[in-house]
C-alpha atoms as a printed R data frame, in Angstrom:
    type eleno elety resid chain resno       x      y       z
1   ATOM     1    CA   MET     A     1   0.252  0.204   0.041
2   ATOM     2    CA   GLY     A     2   0.857  3.384  -0.432
3   ATOM     3    CA   ARG     A     3   1.281  6.337   1.928
4   ATOM     4    CA   VAL     A     4  -1.793  7.445   3.646
5   ATOM     5    CA   THR     A     5  -2.395 11.042   2.857
6   ATOM     6    CA   ILE     A     6  -4.041 13.706   4.579
7   ATOM     7    CA   LYS     A     7  -6.713 13.871   1.542
8   ATOM     8    CA   GLU     A     8  -7.272 10.336   2.457
9   ATOM     9    CA   ILE     A     9  -8.240 11.010   6.019
10  ATOM    10    CA   ALA     A    10  -9.731 14.078   5.199
11  ATOM    11    CA   GLN     A    11 -12.906 11.758   3.516
12  ATOM    12    CA   ARG     A    12 -12.634  9.048   5.770
13  ATOM    13    CA   ALA     A    13 -13.391 12.319   8.545
14  ATOM    14    CA   GLY     A    14 -15.910 14.222   6.297
15  ATOM    15    CA   VAL     A    15 -13.777 17.138   6.939
16  ATOM    16    CA   SER     A    16 -11.383 19.455   4.896
17  ATOM    17    CA   LYS     A    17  -7.813 18.887   4.218
18  ATOM    18    CA   GLY     A    18  -6.888 22.365   6.647
19  ATOM    19    CA   ALA     A    19  -8.844 20.363   9.408
20  ATOM    20    CA   VAL     A    20  -6.717 17.510   9.311
21  ATOM    21    CA   SER     A    21  -3.782 19.460   9.181
22  ATOM    22    CA   TYR     A    22  -4.392 21.257  12.222
23  ATOM    23    CA   ALA     A    23  -5.803 18.622  14.121
24  ATOM    24    CA   LEU     A    24  -2.119 16.145  13.310
25  ATOM    25    CA   ASN     A    25  -0.274 18.729  14.172
26  ATOM    26    CA   GLY     A    26  -1.450 20.116  17.493
27  ATOM    27    CA   GLN     A    27  -2.712 23.823  16.158
28  ATOM    28    CA   PRO     A    28  -6.017 25.741  17.108
29  ATOM    29    CA   GLY     A    29  -8.411 26.014  14.646
30  ATOM    30    CA   VAL     A    30 -10.414 22.660  14.654
31  ATOM    31    CA   SER     A    31 -12.946 21.783  17.670
32  ATOM    32    CA   GLU     A    32 -11.714 18.851  20.400
33  ATOM    33    CA   ALA     A    33 -14.124 17.000  18.889
34  ATOM    34    CA   THR     A    34 -13.225 17.122  15.372
35  ATOM    35    CA   ARG     A    35  -9.379 17.037  16.429
36  ATOM    36    CA   ALA     A    36 -10.612 13.128  18.242
37  ATOM    37    CA   ARG     A    37 -12.380 11.991  14.462
38  ATOM    38    CA   VAL     A    38  -9.526 13.173  12.854
39  ATOM    39    CA   LEU     A    39  -6.738 11.034  15.023
40  ATOM    40    CA   LYS     A    40  -8.764  8.447  15.196
41  ATOM    41    CA   VAL     A    41  -8.791  8.196  11.637
42  ATOM    42    CA   ALA     A    42  -5.546  8.647  11.210
43  ATOM    43    CA   GLU     A    43  -4.312  5.879  13.752
44  ATOM    44    CA   GLU     A    44  -6.972  3.644  12.018
45  ATOM    45    CA   LEU     A    45  -5.522  3.993   9.166
46  ATOM    46    CA   HIS     A    46  -1.997  3.661  10.475
47  ATOM    47    CA   TRP     A    47  -1.159  7.191   8.790
48  ATOM    48    CA   VAL     A    48   2.282  8.290   9.675
49  ATOM    49    CA   PRO     A    49   3.428 11.687   9.207
50  ATOM    50    CA   ASN     A    50   6.284 12.361   6.792
51  ATOM    51    CA   ARG     A    51   9.349 14.647   7.267
52  ATOM    52    CA   ALA     A    52   8.308 17.438   5.053
53  ATOM    53    CA   ALA     A    53   4.581 17.523   6.747
54  ATOM    54    CA   ARG     A    54   6.863 17.833   9.832
55  ATOM    55    CA   MET     A    55   8.830 20.500   8.956
56  ATOM    56    CA   LEU     A    56   6.098 22.673   7.674
57  ATOM    57    CA   SER     A    57   4.417 22.149  11.027
58  ATOM    58    CA   VAL     A    58   7.007 22.378  13.465
59  ATOM    59    CA   ALA     A    59   9.999 24.354  11.813
60  ATOM    60    CA   ARG     A    60   7.933 26.728   9.804
61  ATOM    61    CA   SER     A    61   9.949 29.755   7.968
62  ATOM    62    CA   GLU     A    62   6.642 29.968   5.701
63  ATOM    63    CA   THR     A    63   9.432 30.340   2.754
64  ATOM    64    CA   PHE     A    64   9.704 29.130  -0.519
65  ATOM    65    CA   GLY     A    65  13.613 28.915  -2.325
66  ATOM    66    CA   LEU     A    66  13.952 29.633  -5.682
67  ATOM    67    CA   VAL     A    67  17.617 29.567  -7.315
68  ATOM    68    CA   LEU     A    68  19.086 30.658 -10.519
69  ATOM    69    CA   ALA     A    69  22.271 29.734 -11.984
70  ATOM    70    CA   ARG     A    70  21.739 32.239 -15.101
71  ATOM    71    CA   SER     A    71  23.123 35.234 -15.525
72  ATOM    72    CA   ALA     A    72  21.634 38.621 -13.867
73  ATOM    73    CA   ARG     A    73  21.563 39.926 -17.239
74  ATOM    74    CA   THR     A    74  20.182 37.303 -19.233
75  ATOM    75    CA   LEU     A    75  16.963 36.958 -16.563
76  ATOM    76    CA   SER     A    76  16.679 40.601 -16.569
77  ATOM    77    CA   GLU     A    77  15.419 40.430 -20.321
78  ATOM    78    CA   GLU     A    78  14.059 36.799 -20.274
79  ATOM    79    CA   PRO     A    79  10.477 37.090 -20.390
80  ATOM    80    CA   PHE     A    80   9.640 33.442 -19.393
81  ATOM    81    CA   TYR     A    81  11.039 33.911 -15.269
82  ATOM    82    CA   MET     A    82   9.235 37.056 -15.107
83  ATOM    83    CA   GLY     A    83   5.624 35.304 -15.509
84  ATOM    84    CA   PHE     A    84   6.732 32.052 -13.667
85  ATOM    85    CA   VAL     A    85   7.715 34.191 -10.505
86  ATOM    86    CA   GLY     A    86   4.632 36.343 -11.094
87  ATOM    87    CA   GLY     A    87   2.840 32.736 -10.828
88  ATOM    88    CA   LEU     A    88   4.310 31.465  -8.015
89  ATOM    89    CA   GLU     A    89   4.075 34.888  -6.407
90  ATOM    90    CA   THR     A    90  -0.010 34.432  -6.910
91  ATOM    91    CA   VAL     A    91  -0.239 31.212  -4.733
92  ATOM    92    CA   LEU     A    92   2.255 32.304  -1.932
93  ATOM    93    CA   SER     A    93   0.546 35.506  -1.186
94  ATOM    94    CA   ARG     A    94  -2.874 33.699  -0.736
95  ATOM    95    CA   ARG     A    95  -0.773 31.587   1.704
96  ATOM    96    CA   SER     A    96   0.734 34.410   3.496
97  ATOM    97    CA   TYR     A    97   4.177 32.743   2.463
98  ATOM    98    CA   ALA     A    98   7.709 34.383   1.194
99  ATOM    99    CA   LEU     A    99   9.811 33.581  -1.992
100 ATOM   100    CA   ALA     A   100  13.316 33.610  -1.194
101 ATOM   101    CA   LEU     A   101  14.563 34.547  -4.721
102 ATOM   102    CA   LYS     A   102  18.894 34.486  -5.568
103 ATOM   103    CA   VAL     A   103  20.571 34.617  -8.611
104 ATOM   104    CA   VAL     A   104  24.225 33.237  -8.947
105 ATOM   105    CA   PRO     A   105  26.599 32.353 -11.791
106 ATOM   106    CA   THR     A   106  27.319 28.901 -11.351
107 ATOM   107    CA   ILE     A   107  25.534 25.592 -10.122
108 ATOM   108    CA   ASP     A   108  28.211 24.797  -7.437
109 ATOM   109    CA   GLU     A   109  27.270 28.746  -5.836
110 ATOM   110    CA   GLU     A   110  23.742 26.945  -6.170
111 ATOM   111    CA   LEU     A   111  24.338 23.360  -4.822
112 ATOM   112    CA   ALA     A   112  26.047 25.729  -1.875
113 ATOM   113    CA   THR     A   113  22.999 27.792  -1.290
114 ATOM   114    CA   TYR     A   114  21.110 24.703  -1.026
115 ATOM   115    CA   ARG     A   115  23.641 23.903   1.767
116 ATOM   116    CA   LYS     A   116  23.030 27.429   3.677
117 ATOM   117    CA   TRP     A   117  19.454 27.515   4.048
118 ATOM   118    CA   ALA     A   118  19.161 23.576   5.043
119 ATOM   119    CA   ALA     A   119  21.229 24.287   8.212
120 ATOM   120    CA   GLU     A   120  19.829 27.583   8.949
121 ATOM   121    CA   LYS     A   121  16.439 26.138   8.114
122 ATOM   122    CA   ARG     A   122  15.907 29.139   6.113
123 ATOM   123    CA   VAL     A   123  13.153 27.665   3.367
124 ATOM   124    CA   ASP     A   124  10.067 24.875   3.997
125 ATOM   125    CA   GLY     A   125  11.226 23.893   0.202
126 ATOM   126    CA   VAL     A   126  12.528 24.373  -3.387
127 ATOM   127    CA   ILE     A   127  11.486 24.890  -6.542
128 ATOM   128    CA   LEU     A   128  14.439 23.084  -8.561
129 ATOM   129    CA   VAL     A   129  14.552 24.667 -12.207
130 ATOM   130    CA   ASP     A   130  16.649 24.297 -15.270
131 ATOM   131    CA   LEU     A   131  17.219 20.744 -14.787
132 ATOM   132    CA   ARG     A   132  20.657 19.101 -16.073
133 ATOM   133    CA   VAL     A   133  21.196 15.328 -17.206
134 ATOM   134    CA   ASP     A   134  21.955 13.662 -14.476
135 ATOM   135    CA   ASP     A   135  21.554 17.056 -12.010
136 ATOM   136    CA   PRO     A   136  23.749 17.061  -9.027
137 ATOM   137    CA   ARG     A   137  21.815 18.905  -7.133
138 ATOM   138    CA   ILE     A   138  18.918 16.223  -6.991
139 ATOM   139    CA   PRO     A   139  21.360 13.800  -4.726
140 ATOM   140    CA   LEU     A   140  21.747 16.676  -2.767
141 ATOM   141    CA   LEU     A   141  18.353 18.085  -2.082
142 ATOM   142    CA   ARG     A   142  17.590 14.025  -1.168
143 ATOM   143    CA   ALA     A   143  20.950 14.170   1.283
144 ATOM   144    CA   LEU     A   144  19.405 17.266   2.704
145 ATOM   145    CA   GLU     A   145  16.160 15.786   3.598
146 ATOM   146    CA   MET     A   146  15.158 19.412   1.556
147 ATOM   147    CA   PRO     A   147  11.080 19.060  -0.108
148 ATOM   148    CA   ALA     A   148  11.814 20.447  -3.384
149 ATOM   149    CA   ILE     A   149   9.426 20.346  -6.367
150 ATOM   150    CA   VAL     A   150  10.685 19.939  -9.751
151 ATOM   151    CA   VAL     A   151  10.239 22.094 -12.356
152 ATOM   152    CA   GLY     A   152  10.934 19.622 -15.435
153 ATOM   153    CA   ASP     A   153  10.609 16.319 -17.260
154 ATOM   154    CA   PRO     A   154  10.112 13.127 -15.003
155 ATOM   155    CA   SER     A   155  12.661 11.816 -16.845
156 ATOM   156    CA   LEU     A   156  14.991 14.103 -15.332
157 ATOM   157    CA   ALA     A   157  13.689 14.378 -12.044
158 ATOM   158    CA   ASP     A   158  15.125 11.053 -10.499
159 ATOM   159    CA   GLY     A   159  11.482 10.332  -8.633
160 ATOM   160    CA   LEU     A   160  11.365 13.956  -7.121
161 ATOM   161    CA   ALA     A   161   8.057 15.456  -7.377
162 ATOM   162    CA   CYS     A   162   7.885 17.477 -10.298
163 ATOM   163    CA   VAL     A   163   5.476 19.867 -12.347
164 ATOM   164    CA   TRP     A   164   6.690 19.994 -16.752
165 ATOM   165    CA   THR     A   165   5.807 20.468 -20.020
166 ATOM   166    CA   ASN     A   166   5.636 18.494 -23.106
167 ATOM   167    CA   SER     A   167   8.276 19.265 -25.259
168 ATOM   168    CA   THR     A   168   8.362 16.424 -27.170
169 ATOM   169    CA   ALA     A   169   4.867 16.512 -28.288
170 ATOM   170    CA   ALA     A   170   5.409 20.126 -28.999
171 ATOM   171    CA   MET     A   171   8.464 20.282 -30.816
172 ATOM   172    CA   GLY     A   172   6.700 17.680 -33.213
173 ATOM   173    CA   VAL     A   173   3.511 19.771 -33.480
174 ATOM   174    CA   ALA     A   174   6.487 22.725 -34.443
175 ATOM   175    CA   VAL     A   175   8.294 20.666 -36.831
176 ATOM   176    CA   GLU     A   176   5.643 19.201 -38.748
177 ATOM   177    CA   HIS     A   177   4.274 22.816 -39.013
178 ATOM   178    CA   LEU     A   178   7.253 24.179 -40.545
179 ATOM   179    CA   ALA     A   179   7.411 20.894 -42.835
180 ATOM   180    CA   SER     A   180   3.672 21.346 -43.889
181 ATOM   181    CA   LEU     A   181   4.763 25.018 -45.191
182 ATOM   182    CA   GLY     A   182   7.094 23.164 -47.365
183 ATOM   183    CA   HIS     A   183  10.307 24.056 -45.670
184 ATOM   184    CA   THR     A   184  13.298 21.389 -46.162
185 ATOM   185    CA   ARG     A   185  16.005 23.460 -44.503
186 ATOM   186    CA   ILE     A   186  15.464 24.023 -40.579
187 ATOM   187    CA   ALA     A   187  17.585 25.417 -38.349
188 ATOM   188    CA   ARG     A   188  17.353 25.512 -34.267
189 ATOM   189    CA   VAL     A   189  18.875 28.323 -32.512
190 ATOM   190    CA   ALA     A   190  18.654 26.475 -29.083
191 ATOM   191    CA   GLY     A   191  20.028 26.980 -25.286
192 ATOM   192    CA   PRO     A   192  22.573 25.416 -23.099
193 ATOM   193    CA   PRO     A   193  22.906 21.936 -24.018
194 ATOM   194    CA   GLU     A   194  23.303 20.666 -20.295
195 ATOM   195    CA   HIS     A   195  20.352 21.655 -19.652
196 ATOM   196    CA   GLY     A   196  17.407 18.890 -19.436
197 ATOM   197    CA   HIS     A   197  14.326 20.637 -21.274
198 ATOM   198    CA   VAL     A   198  17.158 21.308 -24.052
199 ATOM   199    CA   TRP     A   199  18.132 17.919 -24.252
200 ATOM   200    CA   ILE     A   200  14.583 16.406 -24.297
201 ATOM   201    CA   ARG     A   201  14.278 19.183 -27.639
202 ATOM   202    CA   ASP     A   202  17.350 18.447 -29.318
203 ATOM   203    CA   GLN     A   203  16.409 14.654 -29.371
204 ATOM   204    CA   ALA     A   204  12.827 15.942 -30.577
205 ATOM   205    CA   PHE     A   205  14.081 18.238 -32.677
206 ATOM   206    CA   ALA     A   206  16.587 15.371 -34.304
207 ATOM   207    CA   ARG     A   207  14.077 12.761 -34.904
208 ATOM   208    CA   ASP     A   208  11.187 14.660 -36.034
209 ATOM   209    CA   THR     A   209  13.206 16.372 -39.112
210 ATOM   210    CA   GLU     A   210  14.685 13.264 -39.468
211 ATOM   211    CA   ARG     A   211  11.290 11.337 -40.111
212 ATOM   212    CA   LEU     A   212  10.405 13.979 -41.932
213 ATOM   213    CA   GLY     A   213  13.332 14.285 -44.471
214 ATOM   214    CA   LEU     A   214  14.510 17.649 -43.143
215 ATOM   215    CA   ALA     A   215  18.367 19.096 -43.276
216 ATOM   216    CA   ALA     A   216  18.345 19.993 -39.873
217 ATOM   217    CA   GLU     A   217  21.611 22.237 -37.870
218 ATOM   218    CA   ILE     A   218  21.112 23.173 -34.076
219 ATOM   219    CA   VAL     A   219  23.186 25.951 -32.809
220 ATOM   220    CA   HIS     A   220  23.556 26.168 -28.457
221 ATOM   221    CA   THR     A   221  23.331 29.832 -27.396
222 ATOM   222    CA   ASP     A   222  23.185 30.936 -23.518
223 ATOM   223    CA   PHE     A   223  19.293 31.980 -24.123
224 ATOM   224    CA   SER     A   224  20.534 35.428 -24.520
225 ATOM   225    CA   GLY     A   225  19.027 38.219 -27.251
226 ATOM   226    CA   ASP     A   226  23.013 38.701 -27.868
227 ATOM   227    CA   GLU     A   227  23.902 35.529 -29.186
228 ATOM   228    CA   GLY     A   228  20.631 34.400 -30.489
229 ATOM   229    CA   ALA     A   229  21.208 37.395 -32.862
230 ATOM   230    CA   ALA     A   230  24.827 36.529 -33.182
231 ATOM   231    CA   ALA     A   231  23.412 32.196 -34.313
232 ATOM   232    CA   THR     A   232  20.676 33.750 -36.555
233 ATOM   233    CA   ARG     A   233  23.479 35.605 -38.135
234 ATOM   234    CA   ARG     A   234  25.679 32.437 -38.344
235 ATOM   235    CA   VAL     A   235  23.031 30.097 -39.703
236 ATOM   236    CA   LEU     A   236  21.521 32.968 -42.493
237 ATOM   237    CA   THR     A   237  25.550 33.715 -43.599
238 ATOM   238    CA   ALA     A   238  27.168 30.212 -43.498
239 ATOM   239    CA   GLY     A   239  26.744 27.597 -45.718
240 ATOM   240    CA   ALA     A   240  23.301 26.682 -47.326
241 ATOM   241    CA   ARG     A   241  20.793 28.972 -46.014
242 ATOM   242    CA   PRO     A   242  17.804 27.318 -43.802
243 ATOM   243    CA   THR     A   243  14.671 28.997 -45.210
244 ATOM   244    CA   ALA     A   244  12.978 27.973 -41.289
245 ATOM   245    CA   ILE     A   245  14.441 29.346 -37.717
246 ATOM   246    CA   LEU     A   246  13.190 27.704 -34.855
247 ATOM   247    CA   TYR     A   247  14.333 29.350 -31.232
248 ATOM   248    CA   ASP     A   248  14.143 27.950 -27.882
249 ATOM   249    CA   ASN     A   249  12.479 30.974 -26.143
250 ATOM   250    CA   ASP     A   250  11.161 34.280 -27.116
251 ATOM   251    CA   LEU     A   251  13.701 36.563 -26.374
252 ATOM   252    CA   MET     A   252  16.089 35.066 -28.748
253 ATOM   253    CA   ALA     A   253  13.459 34.756 -31.531
254 ATOM   254    CA   VAL     A   254  12.990 38.554 -31.254
255 ATOM   255    CA   ALA     A   255  16.482 39.422 -31.546
256 ATOM   256    CA   GLY     A   256  16.451 36.644 -34.640
257 ATOM   257    CA   LEU     A   257  13.819 38.782 -36.204
258 ATOM   258    CA   SER     A   258  16.612 41.905 -35.905
259 ATOM   259    CA   ALA     A   259  19.366 40.310 -37.356
260 ATOM   260    CA   VAL     A   260  17.067 38.819 -40.238
261 ATOM   261    CA   ASN     A   261  15.987 42.703 -40.906
262 ATOM   262    CA   GLY     A   262  19.870 43.526 -40.121
263 ATOM   263    CA   LEU     A   263  20.949 41.571 -43.047
264 ATOM   264    CA   GLY     A   264  18.322 42.814 -45.624
265 ATOM   265    CA   LEU     A   265  16.195 40.085 -45.238
266 ATOM   266    CA   ARG     A   266  12.259 39.731 -44.162
267 ATOM   267    CA   SER     A   267   9.850 37.275 -42.544
268 ATOM   268    CA   PRO     A   268   8.189 35.588 -43.814
269 ATOM   269    CA   ASP     A   269   9.646 36.024 -47.472
270 ATOM   270    CA   ASP     A   270  12.631 34.855 -46.954
271 ATOM   271    CA   VAL     A   271  12.705 33.278 -43.868
272 ATOM   272    CA   THR     A   272  10.012 31.475 -41.474
273 ATOM   273    CA   LEU     A   273  10.437 32.303 -37.625
274 ATOM   274    CA   LEU     A   274   8.978 30.539 -34.699
275 ATOM   275    CA   ALA     A   275   9.391 31.257 -30.676
276 ATOM   276    CA   TRP     A   276   8.886 29.096 -27.998
277 ATOM   277    CA   ASP     A   277   6.611 30.603 -24.558
278 ATOM   278    CA   ASP     A   278   4.761 33.026 -26.416
279 ATOM   279    CA   SER     A   279   4.888 36.120 -24.042
280 ATOM   280    CA   ALA     A   280   3.522 39.372 -25.213
281 ATOM   281    CA   LEU     A   281   6.754 40.153 -27.269
282 ATOM   282    CA   CYS     A   282   5.706 37.817 -29.651
283 ATOM   283    CA   ARG     A   283   2.290 39.746 -30.439
284 ATOM   284    CA   ILE     A   284   4.335 42.873 -30.240
285 ATOM   285    CA   THR     A   285   6.984 42.760 -33.285
286 ATOM   286    CA   GLN     A   286   6.529 43.333 -36.587
287 ATOM   287    CA   PRO     A   287   5.808 40.738 -38.307
288 ATOM   288    CA   ARG     A   288   4.272 39.128 -35.637
289 ATOM   289    CA   LEU     A   289   5.782 35.445 -34.368
290 ATOM   290    CA   THR     A   290   4.273 32.599 -34.790
291 ATOM   291    CA   ALA     A   291   5.099 30.396 -31.271
292 ATOM   292    CA   MET     A   292   4.650 27.434 -29.531
293 ATOM   293    CA   SER     A   293   2.245 28.867 -26.949
294 ATOM   294    CA   HIS     A   294   1.778 28.287 -22.800
295 ATOM   295    CA   ASP     A   295   0.255 29.666 -19.830
296 ATOM   296    CA   ILE     A   296   3.899 30.563 -18.319
297 ATOM   297    CA   VAL     A   297   2.129 32.591 -14.948
298 ATOM   298    CA   GLY     A   298  -0.576 29.026 -14.776
299 ATOM   299    CA   TYR     A   299   2.890 26.860 -14.779
300 ATOM   300    CA   GLY     A   300   4.240 29.288 -11.938
301 ATOM   301    CA   GLU     A   301   0.821 28.585 -10.001
302 ATOM   302    CA   ARG     A   302   0.578 25.261 -10.769
303 ATOM   303    CA   VAL     A   303   4.367 24.365  -9.272
304 ATOM   304    CA   ALA     A   304   3.696 26.278  -6.546
305 ATOM   305    CA   GLU     A   305   0.645 24.661  -5.802
306 ATOM   306    CA   ARG     A   306   2.092 21.416  -5.696
307 ATOM   307    CA   LEU     A   307   4.978 22.121  -3.449
308 ATOM   308    CA   PHE     A   308   2.094 22.773  -0.690
309 ATOM   309    CA   GLU     A   309   0.530 19.935  -1.519
310 ATOM   310    CA   LEU     A   310   3.488 18.025  -1.276
311 ATOM   311    CA   LEU     A   311   4.252 19.615   2.421
312 ATOM   312    CA   GLU     A   312   0.879 18.749   3.327
313 ATOM   313    CA   GLY     A   313   1.576 14.812   2.423
314 ATOM   314    CA   ALA     A   314   0.561 14.140  -0.803
315 ATOM   315    CA   GLU     A   315   2.909 11.897  -2.984
316 ATOM   316    CA   PRO     A   316   6.235 12.937  -4.773
317 ATOM   317    CA   THR     A   317   4.300 12.090  -8.306
318 ATOM   318    CA   PRO     A   318   4.615 14.184 -11.819
319 ATOM   319    CA   HIS     A   319   2.022 16.000 -13.001
320 ATOM   320    CA   LEU     A   320   1.450 17.598 -16.568
321 ATOM   321    CA   TYR     A   321   0.882 20.475 -16.289
322 ATOM   322    CA   SER     A   322   0.364 21.276 -20.039
323 ATOM   323    CA   THR     A   323   1.319 21.119 -23.912
324 ATOM   324    CA   PRO     A   324   2.751 24.150 -25.511
325 ATOM   325    CA   GLU     A   325   0.330 24.935 -28.677
326 ATOM   326    CA   LEU     A   326   0.819 26.607 -31.766
327 ATOM   327    CA   GLN     A   327   0.132 30.239 -32.518
328 ATOM   328    CA   ILE     A   328   0.582 30.822 -36.076
329 ATOM   329    CA   ARG     A   329   1.185 34.646 -37.091
330 ATOM   330    CA   GLU     A   330   2.665 36.593 -39.635
331 ATOM   331    CA   SER     A   331   6.327 35.470 -39.873
332 ATOM   332    CA   SER     A   332   4.913 32.112 -40.638
333 ATOM   333    CA   GLY     A   333   4.754 31.188 -44.772
334 ATOM   334    CA   PRO     A   334   6.311 29.154 -47.250
335 ATOM   335    CA   PRO     A   335   9.693 29.323 -48.654
336 ATOM   336    CA   HIS     A   336  10.064 32.144 -51.161
337 ATOM   337    CA   SER     A   337  10.894 31.101 -54.454
338 ATOM   338    CA   THR     A   338  13.421 33.006 -54.835
339 ATOM   339    CA   ALA     A   339  15.398 32.511 -51.715
340 ATOM   340    CA   GLN     A   340  19.315 31.850 -52.464
341 ATOM   341    CA   THR     A   341  21.641 29.094 -50.797
342 ATOM   342    CA   GLY     A   342  24.864 31.208 -48.779
343 ATOM   343    CA   SER     A   343  25.027 34.897 -47.538
344 ATOM   344    CA   PRO     A   344  22.369 37.213 -48.889
């Protein structure tokens, strides 16, 4: 049998999960009759509290932690984390919780931060983003017994609770859209290959382009606008020129559009551009950018909700939040009959 949760106790006792939490933790907020009924049901079900729940009730800091190992400049320009943190804060504020946000330059400093937070009991749980393949943060968080919610694919979470979006399916939709327009040579301007979600997209992009018989190229960057623009210029001026470019985030796509214009080319006449995330940036460019769209604020909200559920005794299971959906706009079009090969 799996671990008995407070949800099951609440259903059996006929009370809310909040009432169960108050009763089991000896906190005010329920009558003595309700407390006695909850404790009796918990005993009948052989309920055993997990460490995460004990941390919340006994040594609660009312703070969650989020460490971002990226450059401050990239984060200041990146719309994804603006929306994601906004979603987190929406849920945290309802529970009178704070977010401890720290930006560090390296993953080693991120690991040091978790050790410090654990030693000082600074946070009740952490939100782990930008998963790596064989991520060193996961075994550390296990060793520290620090409650964590992973923002990433279950294949990378190593059994930790996670909330994820289906990048593999979304990549298939994106590549098929470009192929349906008649594009046979596609470039992808991607993030760092050590990031797990980039690695997953790399594999999906390679499989889908091979399946459809397309010529494909990947250029890895640091997610910044500067590198996104540089990668765009590189693929459009070296060798056989792609007629479509797919970007791993909106910032690089917008910078890429500027680079296209700087080369004397136009989208979609000379090159179709497709962004990922679909922030407001995609809708204020000219032309407006086709994008793989998902609700970033809602994503952050669900991550925060799931971490609270975990601390209240939920099982550390994966939760699929969404599959990004294609939003077709003016930057999509068939390859131009006069598109040239090589330098424009």
